[in-house]
DRENRO-649430 format. One line per 2 residues: for each residue x negated, y, z of C-alpha. Coordinates in nm, 4 decimals. Example, Ala and Ser with C-alpha at 12.3 -4.5 7.8 and 13.67 -1.06 7.14 Angstrom:
-1.2300:-0.4500:0.7800 | -1.3670:-0.1060:0.7140 $
This chain:
-0.3194:-0.9960:2.8982 | -0.0537:-0.8275:2.6878 $
-0.1315:-0.6062:2.3893 | 0.0824:-0.3519:2.2073 $
-0.0293:-0.2618:1.8538 | 0.1938:-0.0030:1.6856 $
0.1817:0.2301:1.3844 | 0.1978:0.2126:1.0042 $
-0.1539:0.0710:0.9571 | -0.0486:-0.2935:0.9844 $
-0.3614:-0.4004:0.7922 | -0.5892:-0.2832:1.0744 $
-0.3501:-0.4329:1.3292 | -0.3954:-0.7750:1.1714 $
-0.7726:-0.7301:1.1582 | -0.7812:-0.6412:1.5273 $
-0.5663:-0.9434:1.6094 | -0.8028:-1.1679:1.4104 $
-1.1029:-1.0347:1.6060 | -0.9177:-1.0922:1.9311 $
-0.8251:-1.4530:1.8516 | -1.1750:-1.5302:1.7177 $
-1.3072:-1.4922:2.0721 | -1.0691:-1.7510:2.2144 $
-1.2243:-2.0737:2.0866 | -1.1802:-2.3322:1.8139 $
-0.9447:-2.1926:1.5433 | -0.7842:-2.5323:1.4803 $
-0.6923:-2.5830:1.8450 | -0.5906:-2.2197:1.8750 $
-0.3444:-2.2620:1.5889 | -0.1761:-2.5408:1.7859 $
-0.1427:-2.3002:2.0779 | -0.0033:-2.0022:1.8847 $
0.3646:-1.9088:1.8809 | 0.5031:-1.6464:1.6425 $
0.8312:-1.4706:1.7181 | 1.0020:-1.2011:1.5142 $
1.2720:-0.9399:1.5660 | 1.5292:-0.9443:1.8450 $
1.3938:-1.2298:2.0569 | 1.5580:-1.2991:2.3907 $
1.3767:-1.2846:2.7225 | 1.4342:-1.6580:2.7691 $
1.2583:-1.7282:2.4351 | 0.9704:-1.5052:2.5395 $
0.9446:-1.6762:2.8792 | 0.9349:-2.0230:2.7229 $
0.6609:-1.9240:2.4808 | 0.4468:-1.7371:2.7346 $
0.4867:-1.9700:3.0318 | 0.3826:-2.2863:2.8449 $
0.0381:-2.4159:2.9343 | -0.2218:-2.4285:2.6546 $
-0.2998:-2.7698:2.5069 | -0.6745:-2.8533:2.4976 $
-0.7569:-2.4816:2.4727 | -0.8330:-2.2038:2.7184 $
-0.5560:-1.9730:2.6010 | -0.2075:-1.9602:2.4493 $
-0.1301:-1.6825:2.2013 | 0.2191:-1.5420:2.1554 $
0.2689:-1.2897:1.8726 | 0.5934:-1.0909:1.8660 $
0.6538:-0.8838:1.5517 | 0.9072:-0.6004:1.5250 $
1.0771:-0.6501:1.8620 | 1.1006:-0.2810:1.9530 $
1.2223:-0.1854:1.6047 | 1.5468:-0.3675:1.6967 $
1.6071:-0.1087:1.9726 | 1.6469:-0.3421:2.2740 $
1.8658:-0.1976:2.5474 | 1.7520:-0.0491:2.8787 $
1.8254:-0.3664:3.0751 | 1.6085:-0.5768:2.8419 $
1.3179:-0.3290:2.8613 | 1.3442:-0.3114:3.2413 $
1.3305:-0.6913:3.2759 | 1.0484:-0.7147:3.0212 $
0.8472:-0.4510:3.2078 | 0.8915:-0.6490:3.5293 $
0.7745:-0.9721:3.3617 | 0.4658:-0.8525:3.1687 $
0.2358:-0.7861:3.4687 | 0.3035:-1.1453:3.5827 $
0.2054:-1.3298:3.2655 | 0.0121:-1.6555:3.3164 $
-0.3638:-1.5947:3.3081 | -0.3953:-1.8277:3.0101 $
-0.1511:-1.6296:2.7941 | -0.2337:-1.3563:2.5426 $
0.0878:-1.1817:2.4389 | 0.0637:-0.9459:2.1398 $
0.3419:-0.7088:2.0310 | 0.3023:-0.5787:1.6737 $
0.5149:-0.2864:1.5514 | 0.4955:-0.1356:1.2000 $
0.6119:0.2068:1.3210 | 0.4615:0.4284:1.5887 $
0.6367:0.4180:1.9254 | 0.6942:0.7210:2.1453 $
0.4351:0.7900:2.4160 | 0.7352:0.7853:2.6513 $
0.8363:0.4326:2.5516 | 0.8627:0.2178:2.8626 $
0.6313:-0.0580:2.7375 | 0.3756:0.1910:2.6001 $
0.3525:0.3548:2.9426 | 0.3301:0.0143:3.1118 $
0.0476:-0.1024:2.8822 | -0.1444:0.2166:2.9604 $
-0.0940:0.1808:3.3347 | -0.1517:-0.1931:3.3847 $
-0.5006:-0.3461:3.4039 | -0.3710:-0.6471:3.2124 $
-0.2194:-0.4258:2.9409 | -0.3677:-0.2703:2.6279 $
-0.2042:-0.0332:2.3791 | -0.3365:0.1098:2.0525 $
-0.1684:0.3198:1.7851 | -0.2803:0.2457:1.4284 $
-0.2276:0.5413:1.1936 | -0.2981:0.5229:0.8212 $
-0.6028:0.7277:0.7145 | -0.5284:1.0037:0.4639 $
-0.7265:1.2560:0.2577 | -1.0928:1.2762:0.3536 $
-1.0440:1.0130:0.6237 | -0.9307:0.7650:0.3587 $
-1.2345:0.8446:0.1411 | -1.4592:0.7740:0.4415 $
-1.2701:0.4513:0.5124 | -1.3443:0.3333:0.1563 $
-1.7155:0.4158:0.1882 | -1.7407:0.2412:0.5251 $
-1.5686:-0.0716:0.3903 | -1.7993:-0.0857:0.0897 $
-2.1051:-0.0435:0.3145 | -1.9675:-0.3095:0.5499 $
-1.9788:-0.5514:0.2558 | -2.3427:-0.4481:0.1853 $
-2.2420:-0.2403:-0.1161 | -2.2798:0.1241:-0.2171 $
-2.0302:0.3637:-0.3739 | -2.0593:0.7239:-0.4883 $
-1.8489:0.9826:-0.3071 | -1.6610:1.0631:-0.6279 $
-1.5834:0.6962:-0.6958 | -1.4636:0.6500:-0.3363 $
-1.2333:0.9512:-0.3774 | -1.0947:0.8273:-0.7113 $
-1.0237:0.4816:-0.5696 | -0.8606:0.6237:-0.2552 $
-0.6522:0.8753:-0.4508 | -0.5309:0.6179:-0.7040 $
-0.4401:0.3413:-0.4589 | -0.3327:0.5562:-0.1637 $
-0.3148:0.4365:0.1965 | -0.2205:0.0733:0.1280 $
-0.5302:-0.0646:0.2981 | -0.4623:-0.4242:0.2002 $
-0.4698:-0.3359:-0.1706 | -0.7714:-0.1096:-0.1179 $
-0.9533:-0.3964:0.0517 | -0.8928:-0.6208:-0.2509 $
-1.0115:-0.3528:-0.4941 | -1.3262:-0.2933:-0.2875 $
-1.3971:-0.6673:-0.2786 | -1.3798:-0.6860:-0.6598 $
-1.6028:-0.3817:-0.7069 | -1.8696:-0.5009:-0.4620 $
-1.8805:-0.8467:-0.6216 | -1.9088:-0.6860:-0.9656 $
-2.1857:-0.4366:-0.8788 | -2.3810:-0.6246:-0.6123 $
-2.6450:-0.3920:-0.4680 | -2.5963:-0.1304:-0.7413 $
-2.3948:0.1808:-0.6604 | -2.0295:0.1694:-0.7629 $
-1.9559:0.4575:-1.0013 | -1.6341:0.6185:-1.1245 $
-1.6502:0.4208:-1.4508 | -1.6591:0.0943:-1.2517 $
-1.3419:0.1925:-1.0662 | -1.1736:0.2703:-1.3977 $
-1.2872:-0.0622:-1.5444 | -1.1836:-0.2962:-1.2613 $
-0.8983:-0.1274:-1.0771 | -0.5500:-0.1520:-1.2335 $
-0.4549:0.1496:-1.0216 | -0.7169:0.3552:-1.2025 $
-0.5786:0.2233:-1.5300 | -0.2343:0.3411:-1.4220 $
-0.3816:0.6799:-1.3374 | -0.5122:0.7075:-1.6939 $
-0.1532:0.6558:-1.8138 | -0.0543:0.9428:-1.5831 $
-0.3184:1.1554:-1.7569 | -0.1897:1.0588:-2.1018 $
0.1695:1.1434:-2.0094 | 0.0520:1.4723:-1.8562 $
-0.1146:1.5611:-2.1857 | 0.2012:1.4658:-2.3764 $
0.4212:1.6711:-2.1436 | 0.2041:1.9795:-2.1772 $
0.2020:1.9316:-2.5588 | -0.1778:1.9044:-2.5518 $
-0.2077:1.7160:-2.8784 | -0.5891:1.7017:-2.8813 $
-0.6256:1.5697:-2.5243 | -0.3439:1.3177:-2.5660 $
-0.5047:1.1846:-2.8859 | -0.8473:1.1587:-2.7185 $
-0.7038:0.9732:-2.4174 | -0.5173:0.7312:-2.6433 $
-0.8256:0.6579:-2.8540 | -1.0285:0.6159:-2.5345 $
-0.7918:0.3414:-2.4215 | -0.8246:0.1709:-2.7614 $
-1.2075:0.1925:-2.7498 | -1.2061:0.0371:-2.4018 $
-1.0334:-0.2650:-2.5526 | -0.6942:-0.2024:-2.3897 $
-0.4248:-0.4203:-2.5481 | -0.1905:-0.1854:-2.7410 $
0.1114:-0.3872:-2.6242 | 0.0025:-0.3484:-2.2610 $
-0.0474:0.0250:-2.3198 | 0.2979:0.0543:-2.4753 $
0.4539:-0.1353:-2.1823 | 0.2855:0.1052:-1.9391 $
0.4179:0.4084:-2.1323 | 0.7698:0.2612:-2.1296 $
0.7435:0.2020:-1.7559 | 0.6159:0.5550:-1.7011 $
0.9055:0.7196:-1.8828 | 1.1623:0.4873:-1.7218 $
1.0368:0.5840:-1.3760 | 1.0238:0.9486:-1.4785 $
1.3932:0.9391:-1.5734 | 1.4780:0.7957:-1.2314 $
1.2664:1.0570:-1.0556 | 1.4116:1.3385:-1.2708 $
1.7674:1.2418:-1.1780 | 1.6820:1.2452:-0.8077 $
1.4842:1.5698:-0.8390 | 1.7833:1.7318:-1.0107 $
1.9808:1.6366:-0.6994 | 1.7315:1.8343:-0.4871 $
1.5332:1.5378:-0.3536 | 1.1650:1.5983:-0.2828 $
0.8814:1.3444:-0.3358 | 0.8946:1.1890:0.0171 $
1.2677:1.1175:-0.0188 | 1.2206:0.9967:-0.3788 $
0.9436:0.7620:-0.2643 | 1.1758:0.6106:-0.0058 $
1.4759:0.5931:-0.2402 | 1.2868:0.4191:-0.5224 $
1.0644:0.2159:-0.2882 | 0.7461:0.3374:-0.4553 $
0.4141:0.4598:-0.3187 | 0.4124:0.8273:-0.2173 $
0.1168:0.8961:-0.4491 | 0.3065:0.7616:-0.7515 $
0.6256:0.9485:-0.6548 | 0.4329:1.2750:-0.6255 $
0.2695:1.2352:-0.9683 | 0.5994:1.1433:-1.1355 $
0.7711:1.4374:-0.9682 | 0.5127:1.6751:-1.1156 $
0.5393:1.5183:-1.4612 | 0.9198:1.5192:-1.4617 $
0.9162:1.8994:-1.4361 | 0.7627:1.9120:-1.7853 $
1.0760:1.7601:-1.9420 | 1.4514:1.8025:-1.9283 $
1.6607:1.4920:-1.8590 | 1.8021:1.4888:-2.2179 $
1.4432:1.5047:-2.3525 | 1.3388:1.2088:-2.1391 $
1.6415:1.0072:-2.2491 | 1.5679:1.0881:-2.6139 $
1.2035:0.9774:-2.5713 | 1.3179:0.6553:-2.4062 $
1.5507:0.5798:-2.7009 | 1.2579:0.6462:-2.9358 $
1.0468:0.3952:-2.7391 | 1.3233:0.1383:-2.7850 $
1.3197:0.2005:-3.1610 | 0.9413:0.1460:-3.1682 $
0.9786:-0.1784:-2.9719 | 1.2405:-0.3103:-3.2143 $
1.0361:-0.1977:-3.5161 | 0.7217:-0.3772:-3.3995 $
0.9045:-0.6957:-3.3037 | 1.0803:-0.7127:-3.6408 $
0.7562:-0.6521:-3.8308 | 0.8486:-0.3062:-3.9600 $
0.5737:-0.1324:-3.7580 | 0.2248:-0.2145:-3.6282 $
0.1726:-0.1281:-3.2610 | -0.1527:0.0718:-3.2819 $
-0.0161:0.2863:-3.5635 | 0.3157:0.3267:-3.3813 $
0.1374:0.4528:-3.0678 | -0.0635:0.7069:-3.2664 $
0.2543:0.8334:-3.4349 | 0.4362:0.8408:-3.0981 $
0.1724:1.0605:-2.9336 | 0.1567:1.2879:-3.2405 $
0.5354:1.3329:-3.2491 | 0.5689:1.3991:-2.8754 $
0.2926:1.6592:-2.8707 | 0.4049:1.8413:-3.1863 $
0.5038:2.2021:-3.1284 $
């Protein structure tokens, strides 16, 4: 058999591969019979890996990652297409691609047409589909989560399913059979904590002195370390300056996300917040943050007081 897994949801690709290999016998022996190849492998390398007989196991597994992303030429694809239907019966060849391939791709069409071929496109869930994915994962771990909590977790983390999986694992272990609520997500997920910093900066940007003060005091009452909170505010304004510069050059959130190598959710939030400030204002705030940092480290200021004064000064009319 040969398998072609393609698309941005590499997390689900790996899960599917794990389920496939679990059916093939003893994991220890299977590991001895697994070959991993990456990138622009040659046909001779592929032949050597696939044609070898398994050792004390019923199958040999060959995993090739990112081959088609290297844009192999027509001759290579033609020879590969001629070879794949003639794989040894003991070989399981798996191609894994982190981007979706065209339905017209030669190997996609071959995998669809051949009895010994299998192709599946893995797309990342978004919006309501991502909320449902979270609920299903929680239920699969014998847990329960409210719809609102599932939405908050999905919105804060985004479509990085590997990170979402880790956050879900923590929440289920923490709550057991009890339903996971929004407050639990806020307590255990650092992504929810980051979202609360977004809210604080939003309140500062809109000069909402009352809301900004309430959000700051809420973080203090939750036991958040003032130094951690200050570091998060510094990070937020540093990223906002970067986003503002790109936005002023007519880049939109998708391009900014790619340029700064940040999650699309974070880029979108920063893009919205950056519109509340001019670039000179952001640079002035960042210099003020530096002054606070120096003042605290030299003993001239106390961090909790400095944060209260910072929020008051930034939200003043």
